[in-house]
C-alpha positions in Angstrom: 3.6 18.1 44.1 0.3 17.2 42.5 -1.3 13.8 43.2 -0.7 12.7 39.6 2.9 13.7 39.7 3.3 11.9 43.1 1.8 8.7 41.5 4.3 8.9 38.7 7.2 9.3 41.1 6.0 6.4 43.2 5.5 4.2 40.1 1.7 4.1 40.4 -0.2 3.9 37.2 -2.0 7.1 36.1 -5.3 6.8 34.1 -5.0 8.3 30.6 -7.6 11.0 29.9 -9.2 10.2 26.6 -12.4 11.7 24.9 -14.1 8.5 26.0 -13.4 9.0 29.7 -14.5 12.6 29.3 -17.7 11.4 27.6 -18.4 8.9 30.4 -17.9 11.6 33.0 -20.2 13.9 31.2 -22.9 11.2 31.1 -22.5 10.7 34.8 -22.9 14.5 35.4 -26.1 14.6 33.2 -24.6 16.8 30.5 -26.9 18.1 27.8 -27.2 16.4 24.4 -25.2 19.0 22.5 -22.2 18.5 24.8 -22.5 14.7 24.5 -22.6 14.9 20.7 -19.4 17.0 20.6 -17.6 14.6 22.9 -18.8 11.7 20.7 -17.4 13.4 17.6 -14.1 14.1 19.5 -13.9 10.4 20.5 -14.5 9.3 16.9 -11.7 11.6 15.6 -9.4 10.4 18.4 -10.1 6.7 17.6 -9.3 7.4 13.9 -6.0 9.1 14.8 -5.0 6.2 17.1 -5.9 3.7 14.4 -3.7 5.5 11.8 -0.8 5.6 14.3 -1.2 1.9 14.9 -1.3 1.3 11.1 1.9 3.2 10.6 3.7 1.3 13.4 2.4 -2.0 12.0 3.6 -1.2 8.4 7.0 -0.4 9.8 7.1 -3.7 11.7 6.0 -5.6 8.6 8.7 -4.0 6.4 11.4 -4.9 8.9 10.3 -8.5 9.2 9.1 -9.1 5.6 11.5 -11.3 3.5 12.8 -10.2 0.1 10.5 -11.9 -2.4 11.9 -14.7 -4.5 11.4 -14.5 -8.3 10.1 -17.9 -9.3 8.3 -17.4 -12.5 9.7 -17.0 -16.0 8.7 -14.1 -18.3 9.9 -13.1 -21.8 12.3 -10.6 -20.2 13.5 -12.7 -17.3 12.0 -13.9 -14.0 9.3 -12.3 -11.8 7.7 -12.9 -8.4 4.3 -14.6 -8.9 1.3 -13.4 -6.9 0.6 -16.7 -5.2 4.2 -17.2 -4.3 4.5 -13.6 -3.0 1.4 -14.1 -0.7 2.9 -17.3 0.6 6.0 -15.5 1.7 4.4 -12.4 3.2 1.1 -13.6 4.8 2.7 -14.6 8.0 4.5 -11.2 8.4 1.3 -9.4 7.6 -0.7 -11.4 10.1 1.9 -10.8 12.9 1.7 -7.1 12.3 -2.1 -7.1 12.5 -2.5 -6.3 8.7 -4.6 -7.9 6.0 -5.0 -7.3 2.3 -7.9 -7.2 -0.1 -8.6 -6.2 -3.7 -11.6 -4.8 -5.5 -12.0 -4.7 -9.3 -13.9 -2.3 -11.6 -14.2 -2.5 -15.4 -15.2 0.4 -17.7 -14.6 1.2 -21.3 -11.3 2.8 -20.2 -10.0 -0.5 -18.9 -9.8 -2.7 -15.8 -9.0 -1.0 -12.5 -7.7 -3.1 -9.5 -7.5 -1.5 -6.1 -5.4 -3.1 -3.3 -6.2 -2.2 0.3 -4.2 -2.9 3.4 -6.3 -2.9 6.6 -5.1 -2.8 10.2 -7.0 -4.6 13.0 -7.9 -1.3 14.5 -9.7 -0.3 11.3 -7.4 2.1 9.5 -7.2 1.3 5.8 -5.1 2.6 2.9 -5.5 1.7 -0.8 -3.8 2.2 -4.2 -5.2 1.6 -7.6 -3.9 0.8 -11.1 -5.7 0.6 -14.5 -4.8 -1.3 -17.7 -6.6 -2.7 -20.7 -7.4 -6.4 -21.0 -4.4 -8.5 -21.9 -5.2 -9.8 -25.4 -1.7 -11.1 -26.1 -1.3 -14.7 -27.3 -4.4 -16.7 -28.0 -6.4 -15.7 -24.9 -10.2 -15.6 -25.1 -12.0 -12.5 -23.7 -12.4 -13.9 -20.2 -8.8 -15.0 -20.0 -7.6 -11.6 -21.2 -9.5 -9.9 -18.3 -8.3 -12.5 -15.8 -4.7 -12.0 -16.9 -4.9 -8.2 -16.4 -6.6 -8.6 -13.0 -3.8 -10.9 -11.8 -1.2 -8.6 -13.2 -2.6 -5.5 -11.5 -3.2 -7.4 -8.2 0.5 -8.2 -8.1 1.6 -4.7 -8.9 -0.8 -2.9 -6.6 0.2 -5.2 -3.7 3.9 -4.6 -4.4 3.3 -0.8 -4.6 1.3 -0.4 -1.4 3.5 -2.6 0.7 6.8 -1.4 -0.8 7.9 -5.0 -1.6 11.2 -5.8 -3.4 12.1 -8.9 -5.4 15.3 -10.7 -4.5 17.1 -10.0 -7.9 16.0 -6.4 -8.0 19.3 -4.9 -6.8 21.6 -7.6 -8.1 20.2 -7.2 -11.7 21.1 -3.6 -11.8 24.4 -3.9 -10.1 25.6 -6.8 -12.2 25.0 -4.8 -15.3 26.4 -1.6 -13.8 23.0 0.0 -14.1 21.4 2.0 -11.3 17.6 1.4 -10.7 15.1 3.8 -9.3 14.6 3.8 -5.6 11.5 3.0 -3.6 10.2 6.6 -3.4 10.6 7.0 -7.2 8.7 3.7 -7.7 5.9 5.1 -5.7 5.9 8.4 -7.6 5.7 6.6 -11.0 3.0 4.2 -9.8 0.9 7.2 -8.6 1.2 8.9 -12.0 0.4 5.7 -13.9 -2.8 5.4 -11.9 -3.8 9.0 -12.3 -3.1 8.9 -16.1 -4.8 5.5 -16.5 -1.7 4.4 -18.5 -1.4 1.1 -20.3 1.2 -0.4 -17.9 2.4 -3.3 -20.1 2.9 -0.8 -23.0 4.6 1.6 -20.7 7.0 -1.0 -19.4 7.7 -2.2 -23.0 8.6 1.3 -24.0 11.1 1.5 -21.2 12.4 -2.1 -21.8 11.7 -2.9 -18.1 10.2 -6.0 -16.6 8.5 -4.0 -13.8 8.4 -0.4 -12.5 11.1 -1.1 -10.0 13.4 -2.1 -12.8 13.3 1.3 -14.5 16.8 2.8 -14.9 17.5 5.7 -12.6 18.8 7.7 -15.6 15.3 7.6 -17.2 13.4 8.7 -14.1 13.2 12.4 -15.0 12.0 11.7 -18.5 9.4 9.2 -17.3 8.0 11.7 -14.8 7.8 14.5 -17.3 6.1 12.2 -19.9 3.5 11.1 -17.4 2.9 14.6 -16.0 2.3 15.9 -19.6 -0.5 13.3 -19.8 -2.2 15.0 -16.8 -2.5 18.3 -18.6 
């Protein structure tokens, strides 16, 4: 029996061999620069892989512990979950999982793009983006129109990347006998909306849906085909 195997049987801890331990050993042995650089690159790839694994575990933990979001604000089609209220309900669960959120905004002649990023304490980050024109509905001035779209897109990108659900989401469909699209289908539609730079408010109005997650399951295939045609 090897020494390591004996240590495991006896319950003694065994040091994990990582690229960093190999690098330190190489430094002690006076390895040449070329070997050290290769070990440093290996260590960097290993750290990125471990960070991604940690992110995946953290997201799973967050989704298990995250509450279903209350819809507290009124819209012309019903109620929706406001951004501030949503953050108030999820920030504690995000923090406990070692996750944080951030947004960045870009504006071009094609519209306003908001990107939501979720970052884990170990450094791995994933992002999703959506684009829409300035919301000129009502009597908004130009600045208010831009701010309205930014808030709208911040909410939808946050819901999309975290896979959040509103409390009435399932009940609304069931009470009317209507099946809604599932989480994977929501993600697929959001990705196409982003790639095609679609006008999201106009898109939802066409489907008579308050949000993407309220699209009827029966309409899913038609929606996907319509968006895919815009890519060609």
